[in-house]
C-alpha positions as CSV (number, residue, x, y, z in Angstrom):
1,M,46.2,174.6,189.0
2,K,46.8,170.9,189.3
3,R,44.8,170.2,186.1
4,S,46.9,172.8,184.2
5,R,50.2,171.1,185.1
6,S,48.9,167.7,184.1
7,A,47.9,169.0,180.7
8,H,51.3,170.5,180.2
9,A,53.0,167.3,181.2
10,S,50.9,165.3,178.7
11,S,51.7,167.7,175.9
12,G,55.5,167.2,176.6
13,D,55.2,163.4,176.5
14,R,53.5,163.5,173.2
15,V,56.3,165.6,171.7
16,K,58.9,163.2,173.1
17,R,57.1,160.2,171.7
18,T,56.8,161.9,168.3
19,A,60.5,162.6,168.3
20,F,61.5,159.1,169.2
21,A,59.2,157.8,166.4
22,L,60.9,160.0,163.8
23,I,64.3,158.9,164.9
24,G,63.3,155.2,164.8
25,S,61.9,155.6,161.4
26,M,65.1,157.2,160.2
27,L,67.2,154.5,161.7
28,L,65.0,151.8,160.0
29,V,65.2,153.5,156.6
30,G,69.0,153.7,157.0
31,L,69.3,150.1,158.0
32,C,67.1,149.1,155.0
33,A,69.3,151.1,152.7
34,V,72.4,149.3,154.1
35,L,70.7,145.9,153.6
36,I,69.7,146.8,150.0
37,T,73.2,147.9,149.2
38,L,74.6,144.7,150.6
39,I,72.1,142.6,148.7
40,F,72.9,144.2,145.3
41,S,76.7,144.7,145.8
42,G,79.0,142.0,144.2
43,G,80.3,139.4,146.7
44,N,78.3,140.6,149.7
45,K,75.6,138.0,150.2
46,I,72.9,137.6,152.8
47,N,72.5,134.2,154.2
48,A,68.8,133.4,153.7
49,Q,68.6,131.3,156.9
50,T,70.6,133.5,159.4
51,G,70.2,136.9,157.8
52,T,74.0,137.3,158.1
53,L,76.6,138.2,155.4
54,D,78.6,135.5,153.5
55,Y,82.2,136.3,153.6
56,A,83.4,133.4,151.4
57,K,82.4,132.4,147.9
58,S,80.2,129.3,147.6
59,E,82.6,127.6,145.1
60,L,86.0,128.0,143.5
61,T,87.3,126.0,140.6
62,V,90.9,125.4,139.5
63,W,92.6,123.0,137.1
64,E,94.6,119.9,138.1
65,G,98.2,120.8,138.2
66,E,97.6,124.4,139.4
67,P,98.7,125.3,142.9
68,L,96.0,125.1,145.5
69,P,94.3,128.4,146.0
70,A,95.0,130.3,149.2
71,A,92.1,130.6,151.7
72,D,92.1,134.3,150.9
73,D,91.1,133.5,147.3
74,F,87.7,132.3,148.6
75,L,86.8,135.7,150.2
76,N,84.3,137.9,148.5
77,S,85.8,141.1,147.3
78,N,83.4,143.5,149.1
79,T,83.8,141.9,152.5
80,R,87.5,141.2,152.2
81,S,88.3,144.4,154.2
82,L,86.3,143.1,157.1
83,V,88.5,140.0,157.5
84,E,91.9,140.2,159.2
85,T,93.0,136.7,158.4
86,A,91.7,133.6,156.7
87,R,92.9,130.0,156.7
88,Y,91.7,126.5,155.9
89,L,90.3,124.6,158.8
90,V,91.6,121.5,157.0
91,V,94.0,121.9,154.0
92,P,92.3,120.5,150.8
93,E,93.7,117.5,148.9
94,Q,95.3,118.0,145.5
95,K,93.1,115.6,143.6
96,P,90.4,116.1,140.9
97,G,86.8,116.4,142.1
98,N,84.7,118.4,144.5
99,Q,85.8,118.9,148.1
100,N,83.7,120.5,150.9
101,I,86.1,122.7,152.9
102,A,85.8,125.2,155.7
103,I,87.3,128.7,155.8
104,L,88.2,130.0,159.3
105,M,88.2,133.8,159.4
106,Q,89.4,136.3,162.1
107,L,87.2,139.4,161.6
108,E,88.4,143.0,162.2
109,D,86.0,143.3,165.2
110,G,87.9,140.5,167.0
111,T,85.4,137.8,166.4
112,T,86.0,134.5,164.5
113,R,83.8,133.0,161.8
114,T,83.8,129.8,159.9
115,E,82.1,129.4,156.5
116,N,81.7,126.2,154.3
117,T,82.5,126.3,150.6
118,V,83.4,123.9,147.8
119,L,86.7,123.6,146.0
120,T,86.5,122.0,142.5
121,I,89.7,120.6,141.0
122,R,89.0,119.9,137.3
123,E,90.9,117.1,135.6
124,A,93.4,118.6,133.2
125,V,91.9,116.8,130.2
126,I,90.6,118.5,127.0
127,T,88.3,116.4,124.7
128,W,88.1,117.3,121.1
129,E,86.1,115.8,118.2
130,L,88.4,115.1,115.3
131,G,87.8,117.2,112.3
132,T,85.6,119.8,114.0
133,E,86.3,123.5,114.4
134,A,87.3,124.4,118.0
135,T,89.3,126.9,120.0
136,A,90.7,127.0,123.6
137,E,87.7,129.1,124.5
138,T,85.2,126.6,123.2
139,L,87.1,123.7,124.8
140,L,87.9,125.3,128.2
141,G,85.3,128.0,128.7
142,P,84.9,131.8,128.1
143,E,87.5,132.7,130.8
144,Y,90.1,131.1,128.5
145,A,89.4,133.3,125.4
146,D,93.1,134.3,125.3
147,A,94.5,130.8,126.0
148,V,96.8,129.1,123.5
149,I,97.1,125.3,123.1
150,S,100.6,124.2,122.3
151,Q,99.4,121.6,119.7
152,P,97.5,123.3,116.8
153,L,94.3,121.2,116.3
154,N,94.5,121.5,112.5
155,E,97.7,119.5,112.6
156,I,96.1,116.5,114.3
157,S,94.7,113.8,112.0
158,Q,94.6,110.8,114.2
159,I,92.6,109.9,117.2
160,G,94.6,109.4,120.4
161,S,95.9,111.2,123.5
162,Y,98.4,114.0,123.2
163,D,100.4,115.8,126.0
164,V,99.9,119.6,125.5
165,T,100.3,122.8,127.5
166,V,97.8,125.6,127.8
167,R,99.3,129.1,128.1
168,T,96.9,131.4,129.8
169,H,97.0,134.3,132.4
170,G,100.8,134.3,132.4
171,K,101.3,130.6,133.2
172,E,101.5,127.3,131.4
173,L,99.4,124.3,132.5
174,P,100.0,120.7,131.5
175,F,96.9,119.1,129.9
176,K,96.0,115.8,128.2
177,L,94.4,116.4,124.8
178,V,92.0,113.5,124.0
179,V,91.2,113.4,120.3
180,Q,88.1,111.3,119.7
181,D,85.9,110.4,116.8
182,T,82.2,109.9,117.8
183,T,80.7,110.6,114.3
184,P,79.5,107.5,112.4
185,P,80.4,106.9,108.8
186,V,78.2,108.6,106.1
187,V,77.3,105.9,103.6
188,K,75.6,106.2,100.3
189,I,74.2,103.0,98.7
190,K,74.2,102.5,94.9
191,D,70.9,103.0,93.2
192,K,71.2,99.9,91.0
193,L,71.6,96.7,93.0
194,S,71.0,94.1,90.4
195,F,73.5,91.2,90.1
196,F,73.9,87.8,88.4
197,V,73.8,84.2,89.5
198,H,77.1,83.1,91.0
199,Q,78.4,86.6,91.0
200,E,80.9,87.1,93.8
201,L,79.5,90.0,95.9
202,S,81.3,92.3,98.3
203,A,80.6,95.6,100.0
204,K,82.1,97.6,97.0
205,D,79.2,96.2,94.9
206,F,76.7,98.0,97.1
207,V,78.5,101.1,98.3
208,E,78.7,104.2,96.1
209,S,80.6,106.3,98.6
210,C,81.6,106.3,102.3
211,E,82.8,109.4,104.2
212,D,84.7,109.1,107.5
213,L,87.8,110.5,109.1
214,S,88.9,107.0,110.1
215,P,89.4,103.7,108.2
216,V,86.2,101.7,108.0
217,E,85.3,98.0,107.8
218,Y,82.2,96.5,106.2
219,H,80.2,93.6,107.6
220,F,76.9,92.1,106.4
221,S,74.3,91.0,108.9
222,E,73.8,88.1,106.5
223,E,76.2,87.5,103.6
224,P,74.5,88.3,100.3
225,S,73.7,85.3,98.2
226,S,73.8,85.0,94.5
227,M,73.1,81.3,94.2
228,I,69.6,81.6,92.7
229,N,67.4,84.2,91.0
230,G,65.2,86.3,93.2
231,S,64.9,89.4,95.4
232,F,66.8,89.5,98.7
233,A,67.5,91.9,101.6
234,T,70.4,92.3,104.1
235,Q,72.0,94.9,106.3
236,L,75.4,96.4,105.7
237,I,77.1,97.6,108.9
238,V,79.9,100.1,108.3
239,T,82.1,100.6,111.4
240,D,85.1,103.0,111.6
241,S,88.2,102.4,113.7
242,S,86.7,104.4,116.6
243,G,83.8,102.0,116.9
244,N,81.1,104.3,115.3
245,S,78.7,102.3,113.1
246,T,76.2,103.0,110.4
247,T,73.6,100.4,109.4
248,C,72.2,100.4,105.9
249,E,69.2,98.5,104.8
250,I,69.8,96.9,101.4
251,A,67.5,95.3,98.9
252,Y,68.9,93.6,95.8
253,T,68.0,91.2,93.0
254,I,69.8,88.3,91.4
255,S,69.1,87.4,87.7
256,G,71.1,85.8,84.8
257,D,72.9,82.5,84.5
258,G,76.3,83.6,85.7
259,E,78.1,81.6,83.0
260,P,81.3,83.1,81.4
261,P,81.3,84.3,77.8
262,V,82.2,82.0,75.0
263,I,85.2,83.1,72.9
264,S,85.4,82.1,69.3
265,G,87.6,82.7,66.3
266,V,90.9,82.2,68.1
267,T,93.6,80.5,65.9
268,D,97.3,80.3,65.6
269,M,98.9,83.2,63.7
270,N,102.0,84.0,61.6
271,T,104.0,87.2,61.0
272,I,107.4,88.2,59.8
273,V,109.9,89.4,62.3
274,G,109.4,93.2,62.8
275,I,105.9,93.3,61.4
276,P,103.2,94.0,64.1
277,V,99.8,92.5,63.9
278,S,96.4,93.0,65.5
279,Y,95.3,89.8,67.2
280,L,91.5,90.3,67.3
281,R,90.6,89.8,63.6
282,G,87.8,87.3,63.5
283,V,87.8,86.9,67.3
284,S,84.6,87.5,69.3
285,A,82.9,86.6,72.6
286,E,79.2,86.1,73.3
287,D,77.6,85.9,76.7
288,T,74.1,84.4,77.3
289,H,73.1,87.4,79.4
290,D,75.2,90.3,78.1
291,G,75.4,89.5,74.5
292,T,78.5,90.5,72.7
293,V,81.4,91.1,75.1
294,D,84.7,92.8,74.5
295,V,87.8,90.6,74.0
296,T,91.4,91.6,74.9
297,A,94.6,90.0,73.9
298,A,98.0,90.0,75.6
299,E,101.4,88.5,74.7
300,Q,103.4,86.4,77.1
301,D,106.2,87.8,79.2
302,G,109.4,88.1,77.2
303,F,107.6,88.7,73.9
304,S,109.7,90.4,71.3
305,L,108.7,91.1,67.7
306,R,112.3,91.5,66.8
307,K,113.1,88.0,67.8
308,A,111.9,85.0,65.8
309,G,110.1,82.3,67.7
310,D,106.8,81.0,69.0
311,Y,104.9,83.1,71.6
312,T,101.6,82.6,73.4
313,V,98.9,85.1,73.1
314,T,96.1,85.0,75.7
315,F,92.6,86.2,74.8
316,T,90.3,87.2,77.7
317,A,86.6,88.2,77.9
318,T,84.7,89.2,81.0
319,D,81.0,89.7,81.4
320,E,79.3,92.2,83.6
321,A,79.0,89.7,86.4
322,G,82.7,89.2,86.5
323,N,82.7,85.8,84.8
324,T,85.9,85.5,82.8
325,A,86.8,83.2,79.9
326,T,90.3,82.8,78.4
327,K,91.7,81.2,75.3
328,T,95.3,81.0,74.0
329,A,96.9,80.9,70.6
330,T,100.4,80.7,69.3
331,L,102.0,83.6,67.3
332,H,104.8,82.3,65.0
333,V,107.3,85.1,64.3
334,L,109.0,84.0,61.2
335,P,112.7,84.9,60.8
336,S,112.7,86.5,57.3
337,I,110.6,87.7,54.4
338,D,111.9,84.6,52.6
339,E,109.1,82.7,54.4
340,V,106.4,85.0,53.1
341,E,104.6,82.1,51.4
342,A,103.8,80.7,54.9
343,L,101.5,83.7,55.5
344,S,97.8,83.1,55.1
345,E,95.4,85.9,53.9
346,D,94.2,86.3,57.6
347,D,97.8,86.7,58.7
348,V,98.3,89.6,56.4
349,L,94.9,91.1,57.1
350,R,96.0,91.2,60.8
351,M,98.9,93.3,59.7
352,G,96.5,95.7,57.9
353,D,94.3,95.9,60.9
354,H,97.2,97.1,63.0
355,I,97.9,99.9,60.4
356,I,94.2,100.9,60.3
357,E,94.2,101.2,64.1
358,S,97.0,103.8,63.8
359,I,95.2,106.0,61.2
360,N,93.0,108.6,62.8
361,H,89.9,109.1,60.5
362,E,87.4,110.4,63.1
363,G,85.1,112.9,61.4
364,D,86.3,112.0,57.9
365,N,83.8,111.3,55.1
366,S,84.5,108.4,52.8
367,R,86.6,110.3,50.3
368,Q,88.7,111.9,53.0
369,Y,89.3,108.5,54.6
370,L,90.2,107.0,51.3
371,R,92.7,109.8,50.6
372,K,94.5,109.0,53.9
373,L,94.7,105.3,52.9
374,Y,96.0,106.2,49.4
375,N,98.6,108.5,50.8
376,Y,99.7,106.0,53.4
377,V,100.6,103.5,50.7
378,Q,102.5,106.0,48.6
379,G,104.2,107.3,51.7
380,H,105.5,103.9,52.9
381,M,107.0,102.4,49.8
382,V,108.8,103.3,46.6
383,Y,108.6,101.7,43.1
384,H,111.1,99.0,42.3
385,G,110.7,96.4,39.5
386,S,110.4,92.8,40.5
387,S,109.8,89.4,38.8
388,Q,108.4,87.8,41.9
389,R,104.9,86.6,41.5
390,L,103.0,86.0,44.8
391,E,99.4,86.0,46.0
392,W,98.1,89.5,46.6
393,H,98.3,89.3,50.4
394,Q,101.9,88.0,50.2
395,S,102.8,90.9,47.8
396,A,101.4,93.2,50.4
397,A,103.5,91.7,53.2
398,V,106.6,92.1,51.0
399,A,105.8,95.8,50.5
400,L,105.3,96.2,54.3
401,F,108.6,94.5,55.1
402,Q,110.8,95.9,52.3
403,G,109.2,99.4,51.7
404,Y,109.5,99.0,48.0
405,G,108.0,96.9,45.1
406,D,106.3,96.9,41.8
407,C,102.7,97.4,40.8
408,R,101.7,94.0,42.3
409,N,103.1,95.2,45.6
410,Y,101.4,98.6,45.4
411,Y,98.1,96.9,44.5
412,G,98.4,94.4,47.3
413,F,99.3,97.1,49.9
414,G,96.3,99.2,48.7
415,R,93.9,96.3,48.7
416,L,95.0,95.4,52.2
417,L,94.2,98.8,53.6
418,L,90.9,99.1,51.7
419,T,89.8,95.7,52.9
420,C,90.8,96.3,56.5
421,A,89.1,99.8,56.5
422,G,85.8,98.1,55.3
423,F,85.6,99.4,51.7
424,E,84.3,97.1,49.1
425,N,86.9,96.7,46.4
426,M,88.0,94.4,43.5
427,M,91.1,93.8,41.5
428,V,91.5,95.2,37.9
429,E,94.0,93.4,35.7
430,K,95.5,94.9,32.5
431,V,94.8,93.0,29.3
432,K,98.1,92.5,27.5
433,P,97.9,93.8,23.9
434,Y,100.6,91.3,22.9
435,E,102.6,88.5,24.3
436,G,105.5,89.8,26.4
437,A,103.7,93.0,27.4
438,T,103.9,94.1,31.1
439,N,101.3,93.2,33.6
440,H,99.6,95.8,35.7
441,Y,97.2,95.6,38.6
442,W,95.0,98.1,40.5
443,S,91.7,98.4,42.4
444,L,88.2,99.5,41.9
445,V,86.6,100.8,45.2
446,N,83.0,101.5,46.0
447,V,82.5,105.0,47.4
448,D,79.0,105.7,48.7
449,G,77.4,103.4,46.1
450,A,79.6,104.3,43.1
451,W,82.8,102.7,41.8
452,Y,86.1,104.5,41.1
453,H,89.6,103.5,40.1
454,F,92.2,103.4,42.9
455,D,95.7,102.9,41.6
456,T,98.5,103.7,44.0
457,T,101.4,102.8,41.6
458,P,103.2,106.0,40.6
459,R,104.1,106.7,37.0
460,Y,106.3,109.0,35.1
461,K,105.0,112.6,35.5
462,V,101.7,111.4,37.0
463,S,101.7,109.8,40.4
464,D,98.1,110.3,41.6
465,F,95.3,108.1,40.2
466,F,93.0,108.6,43.2
467,L,89.3,107.8,42.5
468,W,89.6,108.2,38.8
469,T,86.6,107.6,36.4
470,D,86.6,105.3,33.4
471,A,86.9,108.4,31.2
472,Q,90.0,109.6,33.0
473,M,91.6,106.2,32.9
474,D,90.9,105.7,29.2
475,A,92.2,109.2,28.3
476,F,95.5,108.5,30.1
477,S,95.7,105.0,28.7
478,E,95.4,106.3,25.1
479,K,98.4,108.5,25.6
480,N,100.5,106.0,27.5
481,N,100.7,102.8,25.5
482,Q,97.4,101.4,26.6
483,C,98.6,101.1,30.2
484,F,95.1,100.8,31.6
485,N,93.7,98.5,28.9
486,R,91.1,96.2,30.4
487,D,88.1,94.1,29.6
488,K,85.3,96.5,30.7
489,S,82.7,93.8,30.7
490,L,84.3,92.3,33.8
491,Y,84.0,95.5,35.9
492,P,81.3,97.9,37.0
493,A,81.2,101.3,35.2
494,T,82.2,104.4,37.0
495,P,80.2,107.6,37.0
C-alpha cells in the first residue's frame, strides 16, 4: 500500500512539472515576440549594453535661427506614451555646432530616466557654385523638397554673400547665401605659335579662347622673349577673380627680322576742288619677311575736298609682326579748273582710279566691263564745242569737273578709264582732208588680244561707236564727210 501511494505521488509531480514547463515556454515565446516587435518598430530601440529601451532619439538637427526644440521633440514616437513628462537637464545653448545634452523623463510607472542625446544646430549658410544648376532640395537636403529660396539663383551673376530667406514647413528662416566660384578657367591655346624678332608679345597672341564666369588675368611664369630667333617655352597662368587658376604649357618659335615694311612711291599730289582722288596709285610696301604688304592712306583731321588748301595724307603699312611704317605726302586742292595745267598725268590717273573703284565689274568679261566704262563716260558728260587745246589728261580733268566738252574731252575721259581699268589702248587722230577741217580723237582698245575702235563722242543720229571694226568705221566715215579718216599704217588692224 505504501508503494502504491508513492507511485501515485510521483505521477502527480511529473504532471505538475510538465505544466510548469509549458507555461514557461509560452511566457518565453511571448517575451521574445514583444522584444522582436520592439526591435523592428520605429523609434523603439534596444540599448545593446543594458538591454533596455531608448526613449529618446540619438540626434536632432535644427537650423540656426530656428527656436530650440522642446525636450519632447527628442522622444521616440513609439515610446512617447510611456513618458509622462520630459525636460532638459541643462538647457542647450543657441549656437551652431553639436551639443551633448541630457533628457530627464518621468515615466508613467512613476520612475525617472535620463538619456543622453546630441543636438546639432546647423549654421544658416547655403553655399552655391555660380553658374551651376541647383534647387533648395539639393542645397539643403531631401527634407526641403518643397522649400523656396527668396532669391532665384538664375538671377545671380556675381560671387558674394546674399541675405535670403527660405520658406519651408510654414515658416521663413533667415539664411546667408554664399555664391562662390571654384571652377578654374577653361583655356584653349592657339595652334600656330610662330612669331617674329622684336614682336611685342602678350597673352592674346597665345590664347585662342578662355571661358570663365569671372574676369581673368594672364601671367607668364617667364615673360616670352622675341629678341632672337629660336624655339622657346614658358607657362601661361590664367587666374579668375575668385583665385582659380589654370596653367598652360606653351612652346613657341621666333623667326624673321622684325623690321618694318618699306613704303615707296609716295609723292605730293594735286587735284581740283571737288574732284576726289585715290591716293595709292604707284604706292607700295615691301617687307623683308612678309613680302608685299598692304598700304592704307588717311587724310588729316579737318580735311575737306570742297575747300582749297594743302592737306597732309598719311600712308601706313604694317607687317604680320606688327611692325609699322608711315610716310606722309601733301595733297594740294586747287581752287578752280583754271589751274588744270598744274595737274600731272599721275594726278589725273588718281582721279580715274577713284572712279574705277566705284564701278562694280565682278563677274564681268572684258566686253561687259568695257561697256560699263563706255556708258560711264557718256552718262557723265554732254557734248559742247570748245577751242581749248590741252594734254589728254588735262582734257579728262575738265570733263570730270564741268560734265561737258568736245571730242578731245570725250577721248581723254575714255582713255582715263581704259588706262585705270588696265586695258591697253592708244589714241587715234583724224587726218584732216584739208586745212581748216575739224580735228577728232578716239581710242583703239585691245580686247582679249584683238583691237577695236572705242569712240565715246556722240554724233547726230548715231551715238554708240562701241568696239567697232575698221570696216564699220570706214563705212560710217564714207557717208559722213570722212569723219574717221586716218592713216591706217599707224594703227593695228581690227578683226
